[in-house]
C-alpha positions as semicolon CSV with decimal commas, in nm:
position;residue;x (nm);y (nm);z (nm)
1;M;2,844;1,267;-4,344
2;E;2,741;0,962;-4,166
3;F;2,879;0,893;-3,811
4;T;3,018;0,556;-3,873
5;H;3,289;0,499;-3,547
6;L;3,254;0,251;-3,332
7;R;3,077;0,249;-3,014
8;A;3,249;0,250;-2,709
9;K;3,112;-0,114;-2,612
10;Q;3,248;-0,219;-2,933
11;R;3,612;-0,081;-2,859
12;S;3,588;-0,258;-2,512
13;Q;3,501;-0,583;-2,678
14;I;3,806;-0,558;-2,926
15;E;4,027;-0,463;-2,605
16;R;3,919;-0,786;-2,425
17;L;3,948;-1,016;-2,739
18;L;4,290;-0,850;-2,804
19;A;4,399;-0,942;-2,434
20;S;4,290;-1,287;-2,507
21;K;4,506;-1,341;-2,807
22;T;4,205;-1,377;-3,051
23;S;4,245;-1,317;-3,398
24;V;4,191;-1,019;-3,589
25;S;3,948;-1,210;-3,828
26;K;3,755;-1,348;-3,534
27;I;3,762;-1,013;-3,348
28;A;3,578;-0,866;-3,688
29;T;3,308;-1,107;-3,687
30;A;3,268;-1,071;-3,300
31;V;3,199;-0,695;-3,369
32;G;3,039;-0,724;-3,675
33;V;3,253;-0,481;-3,864
34;D;3,500;-0,528;-4,166
35;R;3,859;-0,679;-4,088
36;S;3,997;-0,333;-4,233
37;T;3,799;-0,166;-3,969
38;I;3,974;-0,358;-3,693
39;Y;4,326;-0,312;-3,824
40;R;4,242;0,080;-3,844
41;E;4,111;0,086;-3,479
42;I;4,402;-0,104;-3,335
43;K;4,682;0,114;-3,508
44;R;4,475;0,441;-3,363
45;G;4,386;0,324;-3,036
46;K;4,772;0,223;-2,938
47;V;4,890;0,346;-2,597
48;N;5,232;0,253;-2,531
49;Q;5,232;-0,022;-2,782
50;K;4,901;-0,171;-2,649
51;Y;4,536;-0,089;-2,743
52;N;4,334;0,104;-2,518
53;A;3,958;0,108;-2,585
54;L;3,906;0,447;-2,361
55;A;4,212;0,617;-2,513
56;S;4,068;0,532;-2,898
57;N;3,726;0,640;-2,812
58;E;3,841;0,976;-2,674
59;R;4,026;1,023;-3,013
60;A;3,746;0,925;-3,216
61;L;3,509;1,179;-3,060
62;K;3,759;1,456;-3,056
63;R;3,843;1,420;-3,425
64;I;3,438;1,445;-3,484
65;A;3,427;1,723;-3,258
66;K;3,720;1,896;-3,448
67;S;3,578;1,811;-3,779
68;A;3,236;1,977;-3,670
69;A;3,440;2,286;-3,557
70;N;3,629;2,334;-3,878
71;H;3,303;2,329;-4,078
72;P;3,061;2,521;-3,888
73;T;2,800;2,544;-4,216
74;K;2,769;2,172;-4,184
75;S;2,589;2,160;-3,859
76;K;2,426;1,838;-3,934
77;E;2,736;1,661;-3,880
78;I;2,733;1,741;-3,528
79;W;2,403;1,579;-3,435
80;P;2,540;1,255;-3,433
81;L;2,801;1,326;-3,195
82;V;2,534;1,493;-2,973
83;R;2,315;1,193;-2,983
84;H;2,614;0,972;-2,899
85;L;2,675;1,165;-2,578
86;L;2,346;1,177;-2,476
87;N;2,348;0,803;-2,502
88;Q;2,658;0,824;-2,248
89;E;2,426;0,978;-1,982
90;W;2,580;1,357;-2,079
91;S;2,363;1,643;-1,997
92;P;2,296;1,907;-2,275
93;D;2,497;2,150;-2,037
94;E;2,795;1,891;-2,036
95;I;2,782;1,865;-2,398
96;S;2,773;2,227;-2,491
97;A;3,051;2,330;-2,284
98;R;3,292;2,024;-2,400
99;L;3,240;2,091;-2,744
100;R;3,318;2,453;-2,670
101;I;3,649;2,334;-2,520
102;A;3,719;2,061;-2,809
103;G;3,649;2,347;-3,100
104;S;3,919;2,494;-3,283
105;E;3,740;2,786;-3,397
106;E;3,598;3,028;-3,165
107;N;3,293;3,117;-3,381
108;W;3,186;2,741;-3,337
109;S;2,978;2,660;-3,067
110;I;2,637;2,480;-2,977
111;S;2,414;2,607;-2,689
112;H;2,254;2,363;-2,406
113;Q;1,929;2,517;-2,511
114;T;1,956;2,460;-2,891
115;I;2,033;2,072;-2,775
116;Y;1,700;2,085;-2,551
117;N;1,509;2,202;-2,847
118;W;1,642;1,960;-3,055
119;I;1,590;1,661;-2,807
120;R;1,212;1,820;-2,804
121;R;1,175;1,762;-3,193
122;T;1,326;1,412;-3,180
123;K;1,058;1,168;-3,142
124;S;1,291;0,906;-2,975
125;A;1,408;0,771;-2,645
126;L;1,623;1,103;-2,596
127;N;1,303;1,252;-2,461
128;K;1,304;1,014;-2,168
129;K;1,634;1,154;-2,106
130;L;1,530;1,506;-2,134
131;R;1,234;1,468;-1,870
132;R;1,490;1,293;-1,644
133;Y;1,735;1,577;-1,675
134;Q;1,458;1,829;-1,553
135;L;1,298;1,629;-1,287
136;A;1,365;1,749;-0,937
137;K;1,518;1,529;-0,664
138;V;1,350;1,461;-0,320
139;W;1,564;1,370;-0,021
140;K;1,412;1,103;0,205
141;P;1,618;1,060;0,520
142;A;1,708;0,646;0,574
143;K;1,634;0,521;0,920
144;S;1,981;0,475;1,091
145;S;2,140;0,288;1,371
146;Y;2,419;0,516;1,507
147;P;2,759;0,367;1,534
148;A;2,905;0,387;1,870
149;G;3,228;0,621;1,933
150;R;3,135;0,813;1,623
151;K;3,277;1,176;1,538
152;S;3,065;1,436;1,410
153;I;3,111;1,585;1,087
154;R;3,174;1,925;1,274
155;Q;3,503;1,770;1,384
156;R;3,613;1,689;0,995
157;P;3,917;1,901;0,878
158;K;3,877;2,230;0,758
159;D;4,053;2,160;0,453
160;A;3,784;1,896;0,375
161;L;3,510;2,144;0,397
162;A;3,707;2,355;0,163
163;R;3,754;2,120;-0,121
164;E;4,124;2,241;-0,184
165;I;4,316;1,944;-0,143
166;A;4,216;1,597;-0,281
167;G;4,166;1,294;-0,046
168;H;3,845;1,386;0,129
169;W;3,587;1,143;0,092
170;E;3,219;1,083;0,149
171;G;3,033;0,736;0,122
172;D;2,716;0,569;0,147
173;T;2,526;0,241;-0,004
174;I;2,256;0,207;-0,224
175;R;2,030;-0,097;-0,250
176;G;1,822;-0,245;-0,535
177;Q;1,552;-0,485;-0,519
178;S;1,672;-0,699;-0,226
179;H;1,768;-0,546;0,116
180;H;2,061;-0,782;0,123
181;H;2,282;-0,681;-0,142
182;C;2,423;-0,303;-0,162
183;L;2,665;-0,103;-0,369
184;L;2,920;0,098;-0,151
185;T;2,951;0,413;-0,363
186;L;3,283;0,655;-0,253
187;V;3,295;1,038;-0,392
188;E;3,603;1,231;-0,367
189;R;3,518;1,583;-0,258
190;K;3,737;1,794;-0,451
191;S;3,722;1,581;-0,780
192;L;3,396;1,395;-0,784
193;Y;3,575;1,115;-0,847
194;T;3,392;0,806;-0,769
195;K;3,433;0,439;-0,665
196;I;3,161;0,181;-0,651
197;S;3,197;-0,160;-0,491
198;P;2,948;-0,460;-0,490
199;V;2,857;-0,575;-0,134
200;L;2,688;-0,901;-0,144
201;Q;2,580;-0,912;0,230
202;K;2,525;-0,557;0,388
203;T;2,744;-0,632;0,690
204;A;2,941;-0,382;0,840
205;I;3,255;-0,595;0,836
206;L;3,214;-0,655;0,460
207;V;3,152;-0,281;0,401
208;A;3,438;-0,136;0,613
209;A;3,681;-0,422;0,362
210;A;3,523;-0,270;0,071
211;V;3,619;0,085;0,171
212;G;3,958;-0,020;0,243
213;K;3,995;-0,192;-0,101
214;E;3,849;0,077;-0,288
215;L;4,075;0,354;-0,137
216;N;4,370;0,188;-0,196
217;G;4,618;0,357;-0,406
218;L;4,452;0,671;-0,400
219;P;4,445;0,978;-0,164
220;A;4,267;0,908;0,142
221;L;4,234;1,181;0,430
222;S;3,907;1,148;0,562
223;L;3,548;0,992;0,489
224;T;3,186;1,123;0,556
225;L;2,934;0,905;0,617
226;D;2,562;0,866;0,713
227;N;2,469;0,701;1,012
228;G;2,375;0,357;0,868
229;C;2,467;0,041;1,074
230;E;2,666;-0,094;0,762
231;F;2,913;0,179;0,867
232;A;2,958;0,061;1,253
233;H;3,300;-0,129;1,171
234;F;3,440;0,252;1,067
235;K;3,731;0,179;1,302
236;D;3,851;-0,057;1,050
237;M;3,822;0,152;0,752
238;G;4,176;0,245;0,759
239;L;4,152;0,655;0,802
240;P;3,969;0,935;1,000
241;V;3,593;0,872;0,955
242;F;3,356;1,146;1,045
243;F;2,943;1,124;1,061
244;A;2,695;1,352;0,904
245;D;2,396;1,472;1,124
246;P;2,097;1,238;1,104
247;G;1,851;1,355;0,840
248;R;2,091;1,594;0,687
249;P;2,216;1,415;0,332
250;R;2,299;1,768;0,212
251;Q;2,578;1,753;0,404
252;R;2,732;1,460;0,199
253;S;2,577;1,631;-0,117
254;R;2,888;1,521;-0,361
255;N;2,765;1,171;-0,242
256;E;2,420;1,229;-0,264
257;N;2,437;1,384;-0,614
258;T;2,661;1,062;-0,746
259;N;2,406;0,846;-0,594
260;G;2,138;1,014;-0,844
261;L;2,376;0,972;-1,145
262;I;2,417;0,640;-1,060
263;R;2,073;0,564;-1,031
264;Q;2,060;0,642;-1,416
265;Y;2,217;0,278;-1,490
266;I;2,107;0,091;-1,178
267;P;1,748;0,143;-1,088
268;K;1,606;0,080;-0,755
269;R;1,430;-0,227;-0,835
270;M;1,709;-0,373;-1,000
271;R;1,867;-0,699;-0,861
272;L;2,246;-0,601;-0,777
273;K;2,321;-0,962;-0,765
274;T;2,281;-0,979;-1,148
275;L;2,554;-0,659;-1,170
276;S;2,895;-0,810;-1,293
277;R;3,203;-0,643;-1,200
278;A;3,288;-0,532;-1,555
279;R;2,991;-0,325;-1,572
280;I;3,025;-0,209;-1,251
281;Q;3,358;-0,066;-1,371
282;H;3,177;0,050;-1,696
283;I;2,961;0,286;-1,479
284;E;3,249;0,409;-1,292
285;D;3,444;0,487;-1,605
286;R;3,123;0,686;-1,748
287;L;3,113;0,899;-1,441
288;N;3,466;0,963;-1,408
289;H;3,524;1,058;-1,772
290;R;3,185;1,301;-1,793
291;P;3,231;1,663;-1,786
292;R;3,103;1,844;-1,468
293;K;2,948;2,191;-1,433
294;T;3,077;2,240;-1,065
295;L;3,447;2,145;-1,227
296;G;3,436;2,426;-1,465
297;Y;3,344;2,136;-1,734
298;K;3,653;1,937;-1,626
299;T;3,623;1,568;-1,563
300;P;3,656;1,411;-1,240
301;H;3,950;1,206;-1,389
302;E;4,108;1,499;-1,511
303;V;4,087;1,697;-1,180
304;L;4,199;1,433;-0,956
305;F;4,500;1,333;-1,167
306;N;4,574;1,690;-1,272
307;L;4,501;1,670;-1,657
308;T;4,398;1,932;-1,886
309;P;4,081;1,917;-2,082
310;N;4,297;1,959;-2,379
311;S;4,468;1,637;-2,344
312;V;4,136;1,437;-2,255
313;A;3,851;1,584;-2,461
314;F;3,600;1,328;-2,433
315;R;3,567;0,996;-2,264
316;T;3,274;0,718;-2,251
């Protein structure tokens, strides 16, 4: 069976065009599919009487996974889904685990090693992804100016270390080609839920404002940062702030690891000024709806908002 579902990017395009009152005929032309496909997609993807691209993509992937689960002898059907999830930056281990969760029969599964072997046999761009998964990370401490009056990480509440309560965050900035622009990255320690904010000028005032904006409406009990001068206005961030020891990035391991995932989408030499807010939101969604081994293969979104894997099997 050919894998014919719409891609996540196409579903997002449909959602935007529907919001702007574009006709189904024009949407079909823009997306490059038949009108009947758009009608079916709108019908399947409604949440509270409104089309939702993320929900529709989730349902489509779950249908495919269940179809393969009910027909284990037709193993070729699963490979287009595996390819699709690899293109969403899921690792073989994450794919294997979530397919087991989505599968409706216990005797259906695919191991991460089988996926690795399949990638090696596939002469395509997937081989580059395989090499990236296997590359070791090397930590390079950044030069810093220590903010005056800072509190040490050793003064951080004990429940922040235990990761049993949501609301304790880690933060950092990553830069691209220019040192004047940066992205603020915030990661919630319990759930790995990630927020990314563009900062067009890497100043302490703008970074502090971005922290307040991104954490508004989310559990926010504390924030742990590195000692960069861009965090000098930490007192204006609206929550208790603590600083890691200089040259100890692993004290903020959740944030550092997530920054590595973000680099899959944003290379170091990229001009951050060219990044649209829609693209940044897309990266956020990818990270927050990607299963993590450290979360028992739940997604950050599921953990932070207390959802079950059965109710949200796949998102992209």
